[in-house]
NUVOFI-863042 format. One record per residue (C-alpha): x, y, z; residue number from 1; residue in three letters. Coordinates in pm, 1 decimal. Layout:
REM NUVOFI-863042
X Y Z NUM ALA
...
***
This chain:
REM NUVOFI-863042
71.4 -1264.4 -105.1 1 MET
-3.1 -1555.2 -304.8 2 LYS
-397.9 -1551.1 -441.4 3 ARG
-570.7 -1920.3 -295.7 4 PRO
-704.8 -2068.3 -477.0 5 LEU
-1075.5 -2051.9 -608.4 6 ILE
-1293.8 -2304.0 -782.6 7 ILE
-1570.8 -2151.4 -894.5 8 PHE
-1869.8 -2294.6 -1142.1 9 ILE
-1909.4 -1961.1 -1362.9 10 MET
-2263.0 -1874.5 -1374.8 11 ILE
-2472.7 -1849.3 -1801.8 12 GLY
-2803.6 -1937.3 -1912.1 13 PRO
-2707.3 -2272.3 -1827.6 14 ASN
-2585.5 -2249.2 -1508.6 15 THR
-2820.0 -1966.8 -1338.2 16 PRO
-2696.5 -1812.8 -1029.8 17 PRO
-2800.2 -1953.9 -676.6 18 GLN
-2620.0 -1759.4 -463.0 19 ARG
-2595.5 -1370.4 -454.3 20 ALA
-2419.0 -1154.6 -210.8 21 VAL
-2611.3 -815.5 -240.2 22 ILE
-2416.7 -491.1 -158.2 23 ALA
-2501.5 -161.7 -109.7 24 GLY
-2275.4 156.1 -77.7 25 HIS
-2247.0 305.6 286.7 26 PRO
-2275.9 589.2 178.7 27 ARG
-2606.8 570.9 18.0 28 MET
-2869.2 475.2 313.3 29 PRO
-3137.3 405.8 120.8 30 HIS
-2964.4 139.7 -63.0 31 SER
-2960.8 -86.4 230.0 32 LEU
-3330.0 -39.6 285.8 33 GLU
-3333.9 -175.2 -102.2 34 MET
-3086.8 -421.0 -42.3 35 ALA
-3295.2 -575.5 171.8 36 SER
-3584.0 -570.9 -77.8 37 GLU
-3378.8 -721.8 -296.5 38 ILE
-3295.6 -1049.1 -98.3 39 ALA
-3655.2 -1084.8 -15.2 40 ALA
-3737.5 -1141.8 -358.3 41 TYR
-3444.3 -1301.8 -397.7 42 LEU
-3552.1 -1580.4 -151.0 43 ASP
-3901.5 -1611.6 -332.6 44 SER
-3723.9 -1690.2 -606.3 45 LEU
-3566.9 -1985.1 -422.3 46 GLY
-3180.6 -1840.2 -397.4 47 MET
-2918.7 -1730.4 -127.1 48 SER
-2859.4 -1438.8 -88.2 49 ALA
-2634.1 -1199.2 189.4 50 ILE
-2623.2 -815.8 213.6 51 GLN
-2402.4 -558.0 323.0 52 GLY
-2162.6 -281.8 195.8 53 SER
-1832.1 -312.0 -18.2 54 LEU
-1650.9 -280.6 300.9 55 TYR
-1810.7 -562.2 478.9 56 ASP
-1604.0 -843.9 535.7 57 GLU
-1835.7 -1089.9 520.3 58 ASN
-1949.0 -1011.6 264.4 59 LEU
-1649.1 -997.2 96.7 60 ARG
-1539.8 -1363.6 256.7 61 GLU
-1809.1 -1475.7 82.5 62 LYS
-1673.0 -1328.9 -253.6 63 ILE
-1334.1 -1453.9 -186.6 64 VAL
-1381.4 -1750.0 -55.8 65 ASP
-1615.5 -1865.8 -364.0 66 GLY
-1926.3 -1894.3 -166.1 67 LYS
-2095.9 -1580.7 -439.7 68 ALA
-2244.0 -1691.1 -771.0 69 ASP
-2286.1 -1322.9 -897.0 70 VAL
-2287.9 -1001.0 -666.0 71 LEU
-2531.3 -731.1 -698.7 72 ILE
-2405.6 -363.5 -699.9 73 ALA
-2664.9 -98.8 -537.0 74 LEU
-2501.7 243.1 -638.5 75 GLY
-2317.8 439.0 -912.1 76 GLY
-1990.0 383.5 -1172.8 77 ASP
-1799.6 437.3 -867.9 78 GLY
-1971.1 127.4 -692.1 79 THR
-1914.7 -101.2 -973.0 80 MET
-1506.6 -16.9 -1001.3 81 LEU
-1480.7 -97.3 -635.9 82 ARG
-1701.3 -408.9 -718.0 83 ALA
-1529.5 -503.1 -989.8 84 GLY
-1146.1 -419.5 -764.9 85 HIS
-1300.5 -746.1 -551.5 86 LEU
-1466.9 -971.1 -783.5 87 CYS
-1229.4 -1042.1 -1086.2 88 ALA
-975.4 -1225.4 -907.6 89 PRO
-1226.9 -1437.4 -795.1 90 TYR
-1436.8 -1509.7 -1143.6 91 GLY
-1802.9 -1343.1 -953.8 92 VAL
-1979.2 -1166.6 -1194.6 93 PRO
-2132.6 -825.3 -1125.7 94 ILE
-2508.3 -701.8 -1208.3 95 LEU
-2505.7 -308.1 -1154.9 96 GLY
-2861.5 -135.5 -1009.3 97 ILE
-2803.8 210.6 -1094.3 98 ASN
-2878.2 392.1 -737.4 99 LEU
-2609.4 740.8 -848.2 100 GLY
-2610.6 924.9 -1174.5 101 GLY
-2488.7 814.6 -1528.8 102 LEU
-2412.0 480.4 -1433.9 103 GLY
-2229.5 394.1 -1761.7 104 PHE
-2155.8 55.8 -1622.6 105 LEU
-2465.8 -44.3 -1473.2 106 ILE
-2700.2 -226.4 -1636.9 107 GLU
-3044.3 -179.3 -1432.1 108 VAL
-3223.4 132.4 -1353.8 109 GLN
-3399.5 152.7 -1060.4 110 ARG
-3715.6 93.9 -1084.0 111 GLN
-3661.0 -191.3 -1316.9 112 ALA
-3463.6 -414.2 -1042.1 113 TRP
-3753.6 -688.1 -1012.0 114 GLU
-3752.7 -768.9 -1345.8 115 GLU
-3409.0 -740.2 -1376.2 116 ALA
-3350.7 -1023.2 -1062.8 117 LEU
-3635.6 -1254.4 -1256.7 118 THR
-3442.4 -1232.6 -1559.4 119 LYS
-3162.1 -1387.5 -1376.3 120 LEU
-3287.6 -1629.4 -1193.4 121 HIS
-3399.4 -1715.2 -1543.1 122 GLN
-3082.7 -1745.0 -1694.3 123 GLY
-3197.3 -1467.6 -1980.0 124 GLU
-2852.1 -1277.0 -1989.6 125 PHE
-2494.6 -1313.9 -2069.2 126 ARG
-2174.1 -1234.0 -1951.6 127 LEU
-1937.2 -915.2 -2070.7 128 GLU
-1581.3 -919.9 -2016.6 129 THR
-1394.2 -617.9 -1985.4 130 ARG
-1040.9 -623.5 -1934.7 131 MET
-808.4 -467.8 -1641.5 132 MET
-474.0 -278.9 -1624.2 133 LEU
-200.4 -415.8 -1442.6 134 ARG
19.1 -83.9 -1255.9 135 ALA
293.6 -101.5 -1068.2 136 ARG
492.1 170.2 -942.9 137 HIS
824.5 193.1 -939.2 138 MET
1167.0 316.9 -776.5 139 ARG
1477.0 188.1 -930.6 140 ALA
1450.6 -130.3 -903.3 141 GLU
1240.4 -144.5 -615.4 142 ASP
801.5 -250.0 -637.0 143 ILE
633.6 21.4 -418.8 144 LEU
276.6 -111.7 -507.1 145 GLY
65.7 -314.6 -734.5 146 THR
-290.4 -240.8 -844.5 147 TRP
-558.6 -373.5 -1087.1 148 ASP
-749.3 -133.2 -1213.0 149 VAL
-1069.4 -116.5 -1467.1 150 LEU
-1109.0 232.6 -1616.6 151 ASN
-704.8 395.6 -1618.6 152 GLU
-449.3 478.9 -1386.3 153 CYS
-366.8 893.2 -1396.5 154 VAL
1.1 1003.4 -1400.9 155 ILE
65.8 1308.4 -1343.3 156 GLY
129.7 1685.2 -1122.4 157 ARG
11.2 1724.0 -765.8 158 GLY
-195.0 1977.3 -624.4 159 GLU
29.1 2235.7 -767.9 160 MET
-11.3 2369.3 -1045.7 161 VAL
284.4 2285.5 -1332.0 162 ARG
328.2 2036.8 -1516.3 163 PRO
543.5 1772.4 -1531.9 164 VAL
791.2 1560.4 -1802.0 165 ARG
626.6 1205.8 -1807.3 166 LEU
897.6 971.5 -2030.7 167 THR
711.2 691.0 -2193.5 168 ALA
880.0 387.3 -2243.6 169 VAL
681.8 80.6 -2500.3 170 LEU
843.2 -230.4 -2474.3 171 ASP
1136.9 -115.1 -2448.2 172 GLY
1138.9 236.6 -2691.2 173 HIS
1088.9 550.8 -2629.3 174 LEU
755.6 647.7 -2755.4 175 LEU
785.6 1001.4 -2637.9 176 THR
867.8 1244.8 -2353.6 177 THR
491.2 1436.6 -2255.4 178 TYR
544.8 1756.7 -2087.8 179 VAL
126.7 1734.9 -1953.9 180 ALA
-47.4 1781.4 -1652.5 181 ASP
-113.3 1416.9 -1697.2 182 ALA
-110.5 1104.3 -1873.1 183 LEU
-412.1 889.5 -1864.3 184 ILE
-368.4 493.1 -1935.5 185 VAL
-713.3 390.0 -1973.0 186 ALA
-927.4 -0.7 -2074.2 187 THR
-1193.4 37.4 -2311.4 188 PRO
-1329.8 63.4 -2041.1 189 THR
-1194.0 411.8 -1936.5 190 GLY
-1250.1 476.9 -2307.1 191 SER
-1599.6 657.2 -2103.8 192 THR
-1462.0 796.0 -1813.1 193 ALA
-1104.6 1096.2 -1747.9 194 TYR
-1024.3 971.8 -2075.6 195 ALA
-1340.9 1080.2 -2307.7 196 LEU
-1297.4 1399.6 -2064.4 197 ALA
-986.5 1496.8 -2182.0 198 ALA
-1050.1 1411.1 -2605.9 199 GLY
-941.4 1073.6 -2645.6 200 GLY
-1160.5 799.4 -2848.2 201 PRO
-1461.4 608.7 -2733.4 202 ILE
-1328.1 234.4 -2757.5 203 LEU
-1604.5 -57.6 -2770.2 204 PRO
-1614.2 -236.1 -2424.4 205 PRO
-1494.1 -583.5 -2486.2 206 GLU
-1194.3 -478.3 -2655.9 207 LEU
-833.8 -521.5 -2532.0 208 ARG
-645.3 -230.3 -2622.1 209 ASN
-434.6 15.0 -2387.5 210 ILE
-532.8 355.2 -2482.5 211 LEU
-296.0 673.2 -2380.2 212 ILE
-433.9 1002.1 -2281.9 213 VAL
-237.8 1322.2 -2267.1 214 PRO
-386.9 1568.0 -2018.0 215 VAL
-320.6 1946.9 -2125.8 216 ALA
2.3 1834.3 -2333.0 217 PRO
218.9 2115.8 -2366.2 218 HIS
423.8 2154.0 -2709.5 219 LEU
393.9 1788.6 -2693.7 220 SER
232.7 1501.6 -2816.3 221 VAL
-107.3 1572.5 -2818.0 222 ASP
-300.7 1287.5 -2964.5 223 ARG
-418.5 977.3 -2797.7 224 ALA
-236.4 676.7 -2890.6 225 ILE
-413.6 302.4 -2926.5 226 VAL
-210.0 -0.8 -2779.1 227 LEU
-195.0 -372.6 -2820.3 228 HIS
-339.8 -534.6 -2540.4 229 GLU
16.6 -667.5 -2561.5 230 GLY
211.1 -376.7 -2475.3 231 SER
368.9 -274.4 -2186.4 232 GLN
436.9 141.7 -2140.6 233 VAL
658.4 244.3 -1877.0 234 LYS
642.5 616.1 -1742.7 235 ILE
839.6 782.6 -1577.8 236 THR
849.7 1115.1 -1353.9 237 VAL
1120.8 1380.1 -1416.4 238 ARG
986.3 1650.4 -1219.3 239 THR
1110.4 1895.9 -853.9 240 ASP
773.9 1959.5 -761.9 241 HIS
483.3 1751.6 -657.3 242 GLN
363.2 1432.3 -897.7 243 ALA
101.5 1195.5 -792.4 244 SER
-39.1 848.7 -942.4 245 LEU
-386.7 778.6 -875.8 246 SER
-593.2 459.8 -984.7 247 MET
-980.5 441.5 -1094.1 248 ASP
-1004.0 718.2 -914.6 249 GLY
-872.8 643.7 -591.1 250 GLN
-630.2 827.6 -314.4 251 GLU
-359.6 919.8 -474.9 252 PRO
47.7 784.5 -430.7 253 VAL
316.5 1056.3 -443.1 254 HIS
565.5 999.0 -659.5 255 LEU
946.8 1118.6 -667.0 256 GLN
1154.5 1231.6 -926.4 257 ASP
1260.8 941.7 -1153.0 258 GLN
1005.9 732.7 -1009.0 259 ASP
858.0 481.9 -1316.2 260 ALA
493.9 346.1 -1342.2 261 VAL
452.4 23.2 -1506.4 262 VAL
177.0 -44.8 -1701.9 263 VAL
26.0 -341.0 -1889.4 264 HIS
-246.2 -566.2 -1940.8 265 ALA
-364.8 -776.9 -1603.1 266 SER
-438.8 -1151.1 -1638.4 267 GLU
-804.1 -1065.5 -1423.9 268 ASP
-1095.4 -961.0 -1592.3 269 VAL
-1427.4 -821.1 -1462.6 270 VAL
-1775.8 -1015.5 -1598.1 271 HIS
-2102.1 -796.2 -1609.0 272 PHE
-2447.2 -961.3 -1572.7 273 VAL
-2592.6 -788.3 -1931.4 274 ARG
-2986.6 -846.9 -2039.1 275 PHE
-2938.4 -643.1 -2323.9 276 GLN
-2764.5 -708.5 -2716.5 277 GLU
-2443.3 -622.2 -2754.6 278 PRO
-2531.9 -279.8 -3003.6 279 ASP
-2642.1 -138.8 -2606.7 280 TYR
-2344.9 -6.4 -2592.2 281 PHE
-2288.5 324.9 -2813.0 282 TYR
-2712.4 360.6 -2807.5 283 ARG
-2718.5 407.1 -2400.2 284 ASN
-2370.1 670.4 -2403.7 285 LEU
-2551.8 854.5 -2625.7 286 THR
-2804.4 866.4 -2420.4 287 SER
-2634.4 923.1 -2161.5 288 ARG
-2436.0 1239.0 -2287.5 289 MET
-2746.9 1378.6 -2391.9 290 ASP
-2848.7 1354.9 -2061.1 291 GLN
-2492.9 1489.0 -1830.4 292 ASN
-2657.5 1609.5 -1497.3 293 PRO
-2345.7 1788.8 -1464.5 294 SER
-2458.9 1992.1 -1809.5 295 ALA
-2723.9 2102.2 -1648.5 296 GLY
-2948.6 1793.9 -1854.0 297 GLY
-3234.6 1631.8 -1733.2 298 PRO
-3144.3 1400.6 -1468.7 299 ARG
***
């Protein structure tokens, strides 16, 4: 389906937002209460705001129709990923307020939202651009699905605990064949997600590189590979049992033997509203890793 032509004004210090969409996580009831508080506060600042969940059709139409200058996402990193999928094609920046756990992608902690929104209204912020990947599911010459992802796409085994053979072709030339649980193809944003857990490097989020990380490789190349943003990688599945494709942690797509996933940089990008200086990334990263709640540390 052809994307509708959307003309928008990118917000920035010289053009602060006037129209906000506030999107809460539908499984966090208190996010709806906070959304109402934020809407009232923005109204007191002279900004218009509508509120709902990311699955609210009226809210989504505001983004698609170019009637929003910023989306304020209430939740965790999963909420930010969903917001990125929605906003990227239309150039709408996203400000995250953390109601979840670690919040690698989120700028504002729950108790600091009033101060942050005042700065937003006054234009005291910058926009950080994050690349996305475009993944196509191929069966012979047929395209069965196309997705834009902010973190990663994962090609690997299904529920059966057996590795799959994954042949990686880079720009038309054989790179290698992996025997592994999975292969992660990630953005720099995704380098702090599943790729990090699999032993991959941490990349600064503003980079435009493609990261390949094998998961539990058996007698295969076990090092991560960083590709140029102009690269295209084609991963072909060789298996006689289950295999799957998952994008940004969404429901997996079943793959058959000889199916391929073709990945390259997307034309779309995600814009995040930031108040901190650019060196915030590593400071926040080490802080969050030290406080990982899944490791039993302080929340």
